[in-house]
PDB file of the backbone (N, CA, C, O) and the ligand in Angstrom, with CONECT records:
HET     ZN  A 101       1
ATOM      1  N   MET A   1     126.156   1.762 107.531  1.00  0.00           N
ATOM      2  CA  MET A   1     125.926   2.934 106.672  1.00  0.00           C
ATOM      3  C   MET A   1     127.176   3.829 106.703  1.00  0.00           C
ATOM      4  O   MET A   1     127.737   4.108 107.763  1.00  0.00           O
ATOM      5  N   SER A   2     127.578   4.252 105.544  1.00  0.00           N
ATOM      6  CA  SER A   2     128.787   5.073 105.464  1.00  0.00           C
ATOM      7  C   SER A   2     128.538   6.468 106.038  1.00  0.00           C
ATOM      8  O   SER A   2     127.394   6.895 106.199  1.00  0.00           O
ATOM      9  N   VAL A   3     129.612   7.153 106.336  1.00  0.00           N
ATOM     10  CA  VAL A   3     129.503   8.534 106.814  1.00  0.00           C
ATOM     11  C   VAL A   3     128.748   9.374 105.788  1.00  0.00           C
ATOM     12  O   VAL A   3     127.903  10.192 106.150  1.00  0.00           O
ATOM     13  N   LEU A   4     129.057   9.169 104.504  1.00  0.00           N
ATOM     14  CA  LEU A   4     128.388   9.927 103.442  1.00  0.00           C
ATOM     15  C   LEU A   4     126.893   9.628 103.407  1.00  0.00           C
ATOM     16  O   LEU A   4     126.077  10.541 103.279  1.00  0.00           O
ATOM     17  N   ASN A   5     126.538   8.363 103.520  1.00  0.00           N
ATOM     18  CA  ASN A   5     125.114   8.022 103.494  1.00  0.00           C
ATOM     19  C   ASN A   5     124.375   8.545 104.718  1.00  0.00           C
ATOM     20  O   ASN A   5     123.215   8.946 104.621  1.00  0.00           O
ATOM     21  N   ARG A   6     125.041   8.543 105.872  1.00  0.00           N
ATOM     22  CA  ARG A   6     124.408   9.099 107.079  1.00  0.00           C
ATOM     23  C   ARG A   6     124.150  10.591 106.888  1.00  0.00           C
ATOM     24  O   ARG A   6     123.081  11.092 107.236  1.00  0.00           O
ATOM     25  N   ALA A   7     125.135  11.296 106.333  1.00  0.00           N
ATOM     26  CA  ALA A   7     124.972  12.735 106.115  1.00  0.00           C
ATOM     27  C   ALA A   7     123.877  13.008 105.082  1.00  0.00           C
ATOM     28  O   ALA A   7     123.085  13.938 105.241  1.00  0.00           O
ATOM     29  N   ARG A   8     123.836  12.191 104.022  1.00  0.00           N
ATOM     30  CA  ARG A   8     122.788  12.349 103.008  1.00  0.00           C
ATOM     31  C   ARG A   8     121.402  12.144 103.605  1.00  0.00           C
ATOM     32  O   ARG A   8     120.478  12.911 103.335  1.00  0.00           O
ATOM     33  N   THR A   9     121.269  11.109 104.413  1.00  0.00           N
ATOM     34  CA  THR A   9     119.970  10.795 105.003  1.00  0.00           C
ATOM     35  C   THR A   9     119.533  11.899 105.960  1.00  0.00           C
ATOM     36  O   THR A   9     118.370  12.303 105.957  1.00  0.00           O
ATOM     37  N   ALA A  10     120.465  12.385 106.779  1.00  0.00           N
ATOM     38  CA  ALA A  10     120.135  13.464 107.716  1.00  0.00           C
ATOM     39  C   ALA A  10     119.735  14.726 106.954  1.00  0.00           C
ATOM     40  O   ALA A  10     118.764  15.389 107.320  1.00  0.00           O
ATOM     41  N   ALA A  11     120.479  15.063 105.895  1.00  0.00           N
ATOM     42  CA  ALA A  11     120.149  16.258 105.110  1.00  0.00           C
ATOM     43  C   ALA A  11     118.810  16.089 104.403  1.00  0.00           C
ATOM     44  O   ALA A  11     118.022  17.032 104.326  1.00  0.00           O
ATOM     45  N   ALA A  12     118.553  14.892 103.887  1.00  0.00           N
ATOM     46  CA  ALA A  12     117.282  14.659 103.193  1.00  0.00           C
ATOM     47  C   ALA A  12     116.107  14.831 104.148  1.00  0.00           C
ATOM     48  O   ALA A  12     115.016  15.223 103.732  1.00  0.00           O
ATOM     49  N   GLY A  13     116.330  14.536 105.437  1.00  0.00           N
ATOM     50  CA  GLY A  13     115.272  14.728 106.421  1.00  0.00           C
ATOM     51  C   GLY A  13     115.069  16.179 106.797  1.00  0.00           C
ATOM     52  O   GLY A  13     113.954  16.595 107.112  1.00  0.00           O
ATOM     53  N   ALA A  14     116.150  16.956 106.766  1.00  0.00           N
ATOM     54  CA  ALA A  14     116.076  18.336 107.241  1.00  0.00           C
ATOM     55  C   ALA A  14     115.808  19.352 106.136  1.00  0.00           C
ATOM     56  O   ALA A  14     115.146  20.362 106.375  1.00  0.00           O
ATOM     57  N   LEU A  15     116.312  19.098 104.931  1.00  0.00           N
ATOM     58  CA  LEU A  15     116.264  20.121 103.891  1.00  0.00           C
ATOM     59  C   LEU A  15     114.866  20.513 103.429  1.00  0.00           C
ATOM     60  O   LEU A  15     114.633  21.699 103.192  1.00  0.00           O
ATOM     61  N   PRO A  16     113.917  19.578 103.288  1.00  0.00           N
ATOM     62  CA  PRO A  16     112.592  20.031 102.839  1.00  0.00           C
ATOM     63  C   PRO A  16     111.998  21.106 103.750  1.00  0.00           C
ATOM     64  O   PRO A  16     111.512  22.121 103.252  1.00  0.00           O
ATOM     65  N   ASP A  17     112.024  20.913 105.044  1.00  0.00           N
ATOM     66  CA  ASP A  17     111.474  21.918 105.963  1.00  0.00           C
ATOM     67  C   ASP A  17     112.250  23.223 105.899  1.00  0.00           C
ATOM     68  O   ASP A  17     111.663  24.304 105.930  1.00  0.00           O
ATOM     69  N   TRP A  18     113.553  23.120 105.812  1.00  0.00           N
ATOM     70  CA  TRP A  18     114.410  24.314 105.841  1.00  0.00           C
ATOM     71  C   TRP A  18     114.213  25.162 104.600  1.00  0.00           C
ATOM     72  O   TRP A  18     114.285  26.389 104.669  1.00  0.00           O
ATOM     73  N   THR A  19     113.964  24.518 103.461  1.00  0.00           N
ATOM     74  CA  THR A  19     113.899  25.242 102.198  1.00  0.00           C
ATOM     75  C   THR A  19     112.486  25.439 101.689  1.00  0.00           C
ATOM     76  O   THR A  19     112.286  26.142 100.698  1.00  0.00           O
ATOM     77  N   GLY A  20     111.501  24.838 102.337  1.00  0.00           N
ATOM     78  CA  GLY A  20     110.123  24.976 101.875  1.00  0.00           C
ATOM     79  C   GLY A  20     109.747  23.994 100.787  1.00  0.00           C
ATOM     80  O   GLY A  20     108.657  24.086 100.223  1.00  0.00           O
ATOM     81  N   ALA A  21     110.640  23.044 100.477  1.00  0.00           N
ATOM     82  CA  ALA A  21     110.290  21.996  99.515  1.00  0.00           C
ATOM     83  C   ALA A  21     109.271  21.062 100.174  1.00  0.00           C
ATOM     84  O   ALA A  21     109.184  20.977 101.399  1.00  0.00           O
ATOM     85  N   ILE A  22     108.517  20.378  99.348  1.00  0.00           N
ATOM     86  CA  ILE A  22     107.503  19.463  99.871  1.00  0.00           C
ATOM     87  C   ILE A  22     108.141  18.087 100.048  1.00  0.00           C
ATOM     88  O   ILE A  22     108.510  17.429  99.074  1.00  0.00           O
ATOM     89  N   ALA A  23     108.267  17.658 101.323  1.00  0.00           N
ATOM     90  CA  ALA A  23     108.868  16.356 101.609  1.00  0.00           C
ATOM     91  C   ALA A  23     108.063  15.273 100.904  1.00  0.00           C
ATOM     92  O   ALA A  23     106.842  15.402 100.813  1.00  0.00           O
ATOM     93  N   PRO A  24     108.685  14.213 100.401  1.00  0.00           N
ATOM     94  CA  PRO A  24     110.102  13.886 100.526  1.00  0.00           C
ATOM     95  C   PRO A  24     110.975  14.505  99.439  1.00  0.00           C
ATOM     96  O   PRO A  24     112.143  14.139  99.312  1.00  0.00           O
ATOM     97  N   HIS A  25     110.440  15.423  98.663  1.00  0.00           N
ATOM     98  CA  HIS A  25     111.231  16.003  97.578  1.00  0.00           C
ATOM     99  C   HIS A  25     112.254  16.982  98.129  1.00  0.00           C
ATOM    100  O   HIS A  25     111.953  17.816  98.984  1.00  0.00           O
ATOM    101  N   LEU A  26     113.452  16.858  97.622  1.00  0.00           N
ATOM    102  CA  LEU A  26     114.516  17.765  98.014  1.00  0.00           C
ATOM    103  C   LEU A  26     114.502  18.977  97.098  1.00  0.00           C
ATOM    104  O   LEU A  26     114.069  18.882  95.949  1.00  0.00           O
ATOM    105  N   PRO A  27     114.969  20.109  97.590  1.00  0.00           N
ATOM    106  CA  PRO A  27     115.003  21.300  96.741  1.00  0.00           C
ATOM    107  C   PRO A  27     115.995  21.120  95.586  1.00  0.00           C
ATOM    108  O   PRO A  27     117.004  20.427  95.711  1.00  0.00           O
ATOM    109  N   GLU A  28     115.678  21.761  94.465  1.00  0.00           N
ATOM    110  CA  GLU A  28     116.645  21.841  93.373  1.00  0.00           C
ATOM    111  C   GLU A  28     117.427  23.135  93.587  1.00  0.00           C
ATOM    112  O   GLU A  28     116.842  24.193  93.820  1.00  0.00           O
ATOM    113  N   TRP A  29     118.741  23.041  93.506  1.00  0.00           N
ATOM    114  CA  TRP A  29     119.596  24.188  93.813  1.00  0.00           C
ATOM    115  C   TRP A  29     120.115  24.848  92.548  1.00  0.00           C
ATOM    116  O   TRP A  29     120.168  24.235  91.482  1.00  0.00           O
ATOM    117  N   ARG A  30     120.496  26.111  92.689  1.00  0.00           N
ATOM    118  CA  ARG A  30     121.116  26.866  91.600  1.00  0.00           C
ATOM    119  C   ARG A  30     122.253  27.704  92.169  1.00  0.00           C
ATOM    120  O   ARG A  30     122.291  28.011  93.361  1.00  0.00           O
ATOM    121  N   VAL A  31     123.169  28.062  91.289  1.00  0.00           N
ATOM    122  CA  VAL A  31     124.212  29.014  91.660  1.00  0.00           C
ATOM    123  C   VAL A  31     123.592  30.399  91.573  1.00  0.00           C
ATOM    124  O   VAL A  31     122.817  30.669  90.655  1.00  0.00           O
ATOM    125  N   CYS A  32     123.914  31.273  92.500  1.00  0.00           N
ATOM    126  CA  CYS A  32     123.313  32.603  92.479  1.00  0.00           C
ATOM    127  C   CYS A  32     124.317  33.676  92.909  1.00  0.00           C
ATOM    128  O   CYS A  32     125.337  33.405  93.543  1.00  0.00           O
ATOM    129  N   PHE A  33     123.977  34.884  92.536  1.00  0.00           N
ATOM    130  CA  PHE A  33     124.683  36.047  93.070  1.00  0.00           C
ATOM    131  C   PHE A  33     124.083  36.297  94.442  1.00  0.00           C
ATOM    132  O   PHE A  33     122.872  36.475  94.575  1.00  0.00           O
ATOM    133  N   SER A  34     124.912  36.309  95.440  1.00  0.00           N
ATOM    134  CA  SER A  34     124.376  36.489  96.789  1.00  0.00           C
ATOM    135  C   SER A  34     124.560  37.937  97.196  1.00  0.00           C
ATOM    136  O   SER A  34     124.535  38.833  96.351  1.00  0.00           O
ATOM    137  N   THR A  35     124.738  38.160  98.433  1.00  0.00           N
ATOM    138  CA  THR A  35     124.710  39.530  98.933  1.00  0.00           C
ATOM    139  C   THR A  35     126.092  40.121  99.148  1.00  0.00           C
ATOM    140  O   THR A  35     126.205  41.229  99.672  1.00  0.00           O
ATOM    141  N   ASP A  36     127.143  39.418  98.759  1.00  0.00           N
ATOM    142  CA  ASP A  36     128.479  39.934  99.051  1.00  0.00           C
ATOM    143  C   ASP A  36     128.977  40.939  98.005  1.00  0.00           C
ATOM    144  O   ASP A  36     130.046  41.529  98.163  1.00  0.00           O
ATOM    145  N   GLY A  37     128.192  41.128  96.932  1.00  0.00           N
ATOM    146  CA  GLY A  37     128.539  42.139  95.946  1.00  0.00           C
ATOM    147  C   GLY A  37     129.629  41.731  94.979  1.00  0.00           C
ATOM    148  O   GLY A  37     130.071  42.556  94.179  1.00  0.00           O
ATOM    149  N   SER A  38     130.072  40.498  95.024  1.00  0.00           N
ATOM    150  CA  SER A  38     131.126  40.050  94.116  1.00  0.00           C
ATOM    151  C   SER A  38     130.569  39.958  92.686  1.00  0.00           C
ATOM    152  O   SER A  38     129.374  39.727  92.505  1.00  0.00           O
ATOM    153  N   PRO A  39     131.432  40.140  91.667  1.00  0.00           N
ATOM    154  CA  PRO A  39     130.961  40.120  90.283  1.00  0.00           C
ATOM    155  C   PRO A  39     130.638  38.720  89.773  1.00  0.00           C
ATOM    156  O   PRO A  39     129.993  38.587  88.733  1.00  0.00           O
ATOM    157  N   GLU A  40     131.061  37.692  90.461  1.00  0.00           N
ATOM    158  CA  GLU A  40     130.775  36.315  90.065  1.00  0.00           C
ATOM    159  C   GLU A  40     129.754  35.711  91.016  1.00  0.00           C
ATOM    160  O   GLU A  40     129.649  36.128  92.169  1.00  0.00           O
ATOM    161  N   PRO A  41     128.987  34.710  90.524  1.00  0.00           N
ATOM    162  CA  PRO A  41     128.038  34.053  91.425  1.00  0.00           C
ATOM    163  C   PRO A  41     128.777  33.180  92.437  1.00  0.00           C
ATOM    164  O   PRO A  41     129.437  32.211  92.061  1.00  0.00           O
ATOM    165  N   THR A  42     128.668  33.515  93.686  1.00  0.00           N
ATOM    166  CA  THR A  42     129.394  32.793  94.735  1.00  0.00           C
ATOM    167  C   THR A  42     128.471  32.227  95.804  1.00  0.00           C
ATOM    168  O   THR A  42     128.911  31.888  96.903  1.00  0.00           O
ATOM    169  N   GLY A  43     127.193  32.129  95.473  1.00  0.00           N
ATOM    170  CA  GLY A  43     126.247  31.587  96.438  1.00  0.00           C
ATOM    171  C   GLY A  43     125.430  30.465  95.830  1.00  0.00           C
ATOM    172  O   GLY A  43     125.469  30.237  94.621  1.00  0.00           O
ATOM    173  N   ILE A  44     124.687  29.763  96.679  1.00  0.00           N
ATOM    174  CA  ILE A  44     123.725  28.772  96.209  1.00  0.00           C
ATOM    175  C   ILE A  44     122.385  29.069  96.849  1.00  0.00           C
ATOM    176  O   ILE A  44     122.311  29.577  97.968  1.00  0.00           O
ATOM    177  N   ALA A  45     121.321  28.743  96.118  1.00  0.00           N
ATOM    178  CA  ALA A  45     119.957  28.953  96.609  1.00  0.00           C
ATOM    179  C   ALA A  45     119.054  27.947  95.907  1.00  0.00           C
ATOM    180  O   ALA A  45     119.415  27.414  94.857  1.00  0.00           O
ATOM    181  N   PRO A  46     117.881  27.683  96.484  1.00  0.00           N
ATOM    182  CA  PRO A  46     116.929  26.839  95.766  1.00  0.00           C
ATOM    183  C   PRO A  46     116.511  27.506  94.459  1.00  0.00           C
ATOM    184  O   PRO A  46     116.453  28.733  94.379  1.00  0.00           O
ATOM    185  N   VAL A  47     116.222  26.707  93.437  1.00  0.00           N
ATOM    186  CA  VAL A  47     115.701  27.239  92.183  1.00  0.00           C
ATOM    187  C   VAL A  47     114.408  27.989  92.488  1.00  0.00           C
ATOM    188  O   VAL A  47     113.545  27.500  93.217  1.00  0.00           O
ATOM    189  N   CYS A  48     114.294  29.189  91.913  1.00  0.00           N
ATOM    190  CA  CYS A  48     113.128  30.036  92.190  1.00  0.00           C
ATOM    191  C   CYS A  48     111.892  29.472  91.485  1.00  0.00           C
ATOM    192  O   CYS A  48     111.947  29.153  90.298  1.00  0.00           O
ATOM    193  N   PRO A  49     110.780  29.347  92.211  1.00  0.00           N
ATOM    194  CA  PRO A  49     109.570  28.789  91.614  1.00  0.00           C
ATOM    195  C   PRO A  49     108.757  29.811  90.816  1.00  0.00           C
ATOM    196  O   PRO A  49     107.783  29.439  90.161  1.00  0.00           O
ATOM    197  N   ASP A  50     109.136  31.087  90.857  1.00  0.00           N
ATOM    198  CA  ASP A  50     108.357  32.130  90.193  1.00  0.00           C
ATOM    199  C   ASP A  50     108.528  32.023  88.674  1.00  0.00           C
ATOM    200  O   ASP A  50     109.652  32.012  88.172  1.00  0.00           O
ATOM    201  N   GLU A  51     107.396  31.942  87.940  1.00  0.00           N
ATOM    202  CA  GLU A  51     107.489  31.762  86.480  1.00  0.00           C
ATOM    203  C   GLU A  51     108.033  33.003  85.777  1.00  0.00           C
ATOM    204  O   GLU A  51     108.467  32.908  84.629  1.00  0.00           O
ATOM    205  N   ASP A  52     108.022  34.159  86.432  1.00  0.00           N
ATOM    206  CA  ASP A  52     108.585  35.373  85.837  1.00  0.00           C
ATOM    207  C   ASP A  52     110.086  35.507  86.068  1.00  0.00           C
ATOM    208  O   ASP A  52     110.713  36.425  85.539  1.00  0.00           O
ATOM    209  N   HIS A  53     110.663  34.608  86.847  1.00  0.00           N
ATOM    210  CA  HIS A  53     112.105  34.640  87.109  1.00  0.00           C
ATOM    211  C   HIS A  53     112.787  33.720  86.100  1.00  0.00           C
ATOM    212  O   HIS A  53     112.668  32.497  86.166  1.00  0.00           O
ATOM    213  N   GLU A  54     113.513  34.349  85.155  1.00  0.00           N
ATOM    214  CA  GLU A  54     114.219  33.576  84.124  1.00  0.00           C
ATOM    215  C   GLU A  54     115.216  32.625  84.787  1.00  0.00           C
ATOM    216  O   GLU A  54     116.004  33.050  85.632  1.00  0.00           O
ATOM    217  N   PRO A  55     115.191  31.345  84.412  1.00  0.00           N
ATOM    218  CA  PRO A  55     116.121  30.380  85.028  1.00  0.00           C
ATOM    219  C   PRO A  55     117.585  30.781  84.861  1.00  0.00           C
ATOM    220  O   PRO A  55     118.408  30.455  85.716  1.00  0.00           O
ATOM    221  N   ALA A  56     117.923  31.479  83.782  1.00  0.00           N
ATOM    222  CA  ALA A  56     119.324  31.865  83.564  1.00  0.00           C
ATOM    223  C   ALA A  56     119.736  33.080  84.395  1.00  0.00           C
ATOM    224  O   ALA A  56     120.919  33.417  84.448  1.00  0.00           O
ATOM    225  N   ASP A  57     118.779  33.735  85.038  1.00  0.00           N
ATOM    226  CA  ASP A  57     119.061  34.913  85.850  1.00  0.00           C
ATOM    227  C   ASP A  57     119.489  34.469  87.247  1.00  0.00           C
ATOM    228  O   ASP A  57     118.666  33.990  88.028  1.00  0.00           O
ATOM    229  N   GLY A  58     120.767  34.628  87.559  1.00  0.00           N
ATOM    230  CA  GLY A  58     121.298  34.166  88.835  1.00  0.00           C
ATOM    231  C   GLY A  58     121.105  35.138  89.984  1.00  0.00           C
ATOM    232  O   GLY A  58     121.641  34.930  91.073  1.00  0.00           O
ATOM    233  N   SER A  59     120.351  36.189  89.751  1.00  0.00           N
ATOM    234  CA  SER A  59     120.118  37.159  90.821  1.00  0.00           C
ATOM    235  C   SER A  59     119.121  36.615  91.835  1.00  0.00           C
ATOM    236  O   SER A  59     118.405  35.650  91.567  1.00  0.00           O
ATOM    237  N   VAL A  60     119.087  37.244  92.992  1.00  0.00           N
ATOM    238  CA  VAL A  60     118.143  36.889  94.046  1.00  0.00           C
ATOM    239  C   VAL A  60     117.185  38.061  94.232  1.00  0.00           C
ATOM    240  O   VAL A  60     117.607  39.185  94.502  1.00  0.00           O
ATOM    241  N   TYR A  61     115.897  37.786  94.085  1.00  0.00           N
ATOM    242  CA  TYR A  61     114.860  38.819  94.218  1.00  0.00           C
ATOM    243  C   TYR A  61     113.893  38.442  95.327  1.00  0.00           C
ATOM    244  O   TYR A  61     114.045  37.420  95.997  1.00  0.00           O
ATOM    245  N   GLU A  62     112.884  39.309  95.502  1.00  0.00           N
ATOM    246  CA  GLU A  62     111.846  39.038  96.502  1.00  0.00           C
ATOM    247  C   GLU A  62     111.128  37.715  96.248  1.00  0.00           C
ATOM    248  O   GLU A  62     110.679  37.052  97.183  1.00  0.00           O
ATOM    249  N   CYS A  63     111.023  37.334  94.962  1.00  0.00           N
ATOM    250  CA  CYS A  63     110.299  36.113  94.597  1.00  0.00           C
ATOM    251  C   CYS A  63     111.040  34.842  94.976  1.00  0.00           C
ATOM    252  O   CYS A  63     110.450  33.762  94.971  1.00  0.00           O
ATOM    253  N   CYS A  64     112.304  34.947  95.299  1.00  0.00           N
ATOM    254  CA  CYS A  64     113.148  33.761  95.422  1.00  0.00           C
ATOM    255  C   CYS A  64     113.003  33.075  96.776  1.00  0.00           C
ATOM    256  O   CYS A  64     112.740  33.696  97.806  1.00  0.00           O
ATOM    257  N   SER A  65     113.191  31.748  96.712  1.00  0.00           N
ATOM    258  CA  SER A  65     113.157  30.949  97.926  1.00  0.00           C
ATOM    259  C   SER A  65     114.462  31.131  98.695  1.00  0.00           C
ATOM    260  O   SER A  65     115.493  31.481  98.122  1.00  0.00           O
ATOM    261  N   THR A  66     114.400  30.893  99.964  1.00  0.00           N
ATOM    262  CA  THR A  66     115.589  30.897 100.805  1.00  0.00           C
ATOM    263  C   THR A  66     115.881  29.460 101.225  1.00  0.00           C
ATOM    264  O   THR A  66     115.002  28.609 101.089  1.00  0.00           O
ATOM    265  N   PRO A  67     117.038  29.161 101.715  1.00  0.00           N
ATOM    266  CA  PRO A  67     118.108  30.077 102.073  1.00  0.00           C
ATOM    267  C   PRO A  67     119.008  30.415 100.881  1.00  0.00           C
ATOM    268  O   PRO A  67     119.126  29.634  99.936  1.00  0.00           O
ATOM    269  N   VAL A  68     119.633  31.581 100.942  1.00  0.00           N
ATOM    270  CA  VAL A  68     120.710  31.941 100.035  1.00  0.00           C
ATOM    271  C   VAL A  68     121.996  31.774 100.834  1.00  0.00           C
ATOM    272  O   VAL A  68     122.225  32.463 101.828  1.00  0.00           O
ATOM    273  N   ILE A  69     122.818  30.854 100.380  1.00  0.00           N
ATOM    274  CA  ILE A  69     124.015  30.485 101.145  1.00  0.00           C
ATOM    275  C   ILE A  69     125.250  30.995 100.419  1.00  0.00           C
ATOM    276  O   ILE A  69     125.526  30.597  99.287  1.00  0.00           O
ATOM    277  N   GLU A  70     125.979  31.864 101.070  1.00  0.00           N
ATOM    278  CA  GLU A  70     127.215  32.405 100.494  1.00  0.00           C
ATOM    279  C   GLU A  70     128.357  31.427 100.746  1.00  0.00           C
ATOM    280  O   GLU A  70     128.615  31.059 101.892  1.00  0.00           O
ATOM    281  N   VAL A  71     129.045  31.002  99.680  1.00  0.00           N
ATOM    282  CA  VAL A  71     130.183  30.098  99.854  1.00  0.00           C
ATOM    283  C   VAL A  71     131.493  30.747  99.406  1.00  0.00           C
ATOM    284  O   VAL A  71     132.556  30.141  99.539  1.00  0.00           O
ATOM    285  N   GLU A  72     131.428  31.978  98.875  1.00  0.00           N
ATOM    286  CA  GLU A  72     132.600  32.816  98.609  1.00  0.00           C
ATOM    287  C   GLU A  72     133.507  32.310  97.494  1.00  0.00           C
ATOM    288  O   GLU A  72     134.629  32.798  97.355  1.00  0.00           O
ATOM    289  N   CYS A  73     133.053  31.346  96.698  1.00  0.00           N
ATOM    290  CA  CYS A  73     133.886  30.787  95.628  1.00  0.00           C
ATOM    291  C   CYS A  73     132.965  30.239  94.550  1.00  0.00           C
ATOM    292  O   CYS A  73     132.160  29.348  94.823  1.00  0.00           O
ATOM    293  N   THR A  74     133.068  30.753  93.332  1.00  0.00           N
ATOM    294  CA  THR A  74     132.176  30.312  92.260  1.00  0.00           C
ATOM    295  C   THR A  74     132.321  28.815  91.995  1.00  0.00           C
ATOM    296  O   THR A  74     131.328  28.111  91.812  1.00  0.00           O
ATOM    297  N   GLU A  75     133.569  28.332  91.975  1.00  0.00           N
ATOM    298  CA  GLU A  75     133.780  26.910  91.691  1.00  0.00           C
ATOM    299  C   GLU A  75     133.154  26.026  92.773  1.00  0.00           C
ATOM    300  O   GLU A  75     132.588  24.976  92.471  1.00  0.00           O
ATOM    301  N   LEU A  76     133.258  26.452  94.023  1.00  0.00           N
ATOM    302  CA  LEU A  76     132.631  25.669  95.098  1.00  0.00           C
ATOM    303  C   LEU A  76     131.115  25.727  94.963  1.00  0.00           C
ATOM    304  O   LEU A  76     130.444  24.712  95.151  1.00  0.00           O
ATOM    305  N   ALA A  77     130.572  26.875  94.646  1.00  0.00           N
ATOM    306  CA  ALA A  77     129.120  27.007  94.480  1.00  0.00           C
ATOM    307  C   ALA A  77     128.635  26.070  93.371  1.00  0.00           C
ATOM    308  O   ALA A  77     127.637  25.369  93.536  1.00  0.00           O
ATOM    309  N   GLU A  78     129.346  26.064  92.246  1.00  0.00           N
ATOM    310  CA  GLU A  78     128.940  25.202  91.129  1.00  0.00           C
ATOM    311  C   GLU A  78     129.054  23.723  91.503  1.00  0.00           C
ATOM    312  O   GLU A  78     128.207  22.911  91.132  1.00  0.00           O
ATOM    313  N   TYR A  79     130.097  23.390  92.231  1.00  0.00           N
ATOM    314  CA  TYR A  79     130.308  22.001  92.666  1.00  0.00           C
ATOM    315  C   TYR A  79     129.196  21.563  93.622  1.00  0.00           C
ATOM    316  O   TYR A  79     128.630  20.480  93.467  1.00  0.00           O
ATOM    317  N   LEU A  80     128.887  22.400  94.603  1.00  0.00           N
ATOM    318  CA  LEU A  80     127.840  22.051  95.565  1.00  0.00           C
ATOM    319  C   LEU A  80     126.494  21.870  94.883  1.00  0.00           C
ATOM    320  O   LEU A  80     125.740  20.962  95.233  1.00  0.00           O
ATOM    321  N   VAL A  81     126.183  22.726  93.910  1.00  0.00           N
ATOM    322  CA  VAL A  81     124.907  22.607  93.199  1.00  0.00           C
ATOM    323  C   VAL A  81     124.826  21.274  92.454  1.00  0.00           C
ATOM    324  O   VAL A  81     123.792  20.605  92.475  1.00  0.00           O
ATOM    325  N   VAL A  82     125.918  20.896  91.799  1.00  0.00           N
ATOM    326  CA  VAL A  82     125.920  19.617  91.073  1.00  0.00           C
ATOM    327  C   VAL A  82     125.762  18.459  92.056  1.00  0.00           C
ATOM    328  O   VAL A  82     124.985  17.538  91.805  1.00  0.00           O
ATOM    329  N   LEU A  83     126.490  18.498  93.171  1.00  0.00           N
ATOM    330  CA  LEU A  83     126.393  17.434  94.164  1.00  0.00           C
ATOM    331  C   LEU A  83     124.980  17.345  94.743  1.00  0.00           C
ATOM    332  O   LEU A  83     124.385  16.269  94.797  1.00  0.00           O
ATOM    333  N   LEU A  84     124.460  18.483  95.171  1.00  0.00           N
ATOM    334  CA  LEU A  84     123.140  18.486  95.810  1.00  0.00           C
ATOM    335  C   LEU A  84     122.056  18.049  94.834  1.00  0.00           C
ATOM    336  O   LEU A  84     121.146  17.310  95.209  1.00  0.00           O
ATOM    337  N   ASN A  85     122.143  18.495  93.593  1.00  0.00           N
ATOM    338  CA  ASN A  85     121.115  18.102  92.627  1.00  0.00           C
ATOM    339  C   ASN A  85     121.254  16.645  92.209  1.00  0.00           C
ATOM    340  O   ASN A  85     120.262  16.004  91.861  1.00  0.00           O
ATOM    341  N   ALA A  86     122.473  16.114  92.237  1.00  0.00           N
ATOM    342  CA  ALA A  86     122.662  14.692  91.936  1.00  0.00           C
ATOM    343  C   ALA A  86     121.993  13.846  93.020  1.00  0.00           C
ATOM    344  O   ALA A  86     121.319  12.864  92.708  1.00  0.00           O
ATOM    345  N   ASP A  87     122.171  14.210  94.272  1.00  0.00           N
ATOM    346  CA  ASP A  87     121.531  13.473  95.354  1.00  0.00           C
ATOM    347  C   ASP A  87     120.016  13.643  95.329  1.00  0.00           C
ATOM    348  O   ASP A  87     119.277  12.747  95.735  1.00  0.00           O
ATOM    349  N   ARG A  88     119.569  14.774  94.859  1.00  0.00           N
ATOM    350  CA  ARG A  88     118.133  15.009  94.739  1.00  0.00           C
ATOM    351  C   ARG A  88     117.513  13.983  93.799  1.00  0.00           C
ATOM    352  O   ARG A  88     116.427  13.465  94.057  1.00  0.00           O
ATOM    353  N   GLY A  89     118.212  13.698  92.709  1.00  0.00           N
ATOM    354  CA  GLY A  89     117.703  12.713  91.761  1.00  0.00           C
ATOM    355  C   GLY A  89     117.583  11.343  92.382  1.00  0.00           C
ATOM    356  O   GLY A  89     116.624  10.616  92.124  1.00  0.00           O
ATOM    357  N   GLU A  90     118.576  10.983  93.216  1.00  0.00           N
ATOM    358  CA  GLU A  90     118.562   9.668  93.842  1.00  0.00           C
ATOM    359  C   GLU A  90     117.492   9.550  94.914  1.00  0.00           C
ATOM    360  O   GLU A  90     116.997   8.456  95.185  1.00  0.00           O
ATOM    361  N   ALA A  91     117.135  10.670  95.524  1.00  0.00           N
ATOM    362  CA  ALA A  91     116.199  10.633  96.652  1.00  0.00           C
ATOM    363  C   ALA A  91     114.753  10.464  96.190  1.00  0.00           C
ATOM    364  O   ALA A  91     113.879  10.120  96.985  1.00  0.00           O
ATOM    365  N   ARG A  92     114.507  10.707  94.908  1.00  0.00           N
ATOM    366  CA  ARG A  92     113.123  10.620  94.445  1.00  0.00           C
ATOM    367  C   ARG A  92     112.666   9.205  94.234  1.00  0.00           C
ATOM    368  O   ARG A  92     111.521   8.977  93.844  1.00  0.00           O
TER     369      ARG A  92
HETATM  370 ZN    ZN A 101     113.058  34.541  92.053  1.00  0.00          ZN2+
END
């Protein structure tokens, strides 16, 4: 098993509990505005399950799932979301 596959498998085992997703389903991630006050979205968080939270709204409210992870770079946040959601598709 490659290093990448080992890391994917370990994360797939840990992420449902950490994020509140129902195993074996992995959380769907989104880019979000985190708590650093920057004008661009520089964090990632699970997609909010609240039907009143517009999917295009990148803010984090009381309704939102955790964790909110600050990565300090919009491009990195967008890249991580694409990577994580791509693996989510494969894990199903
Ligand atoms: Zn929310």
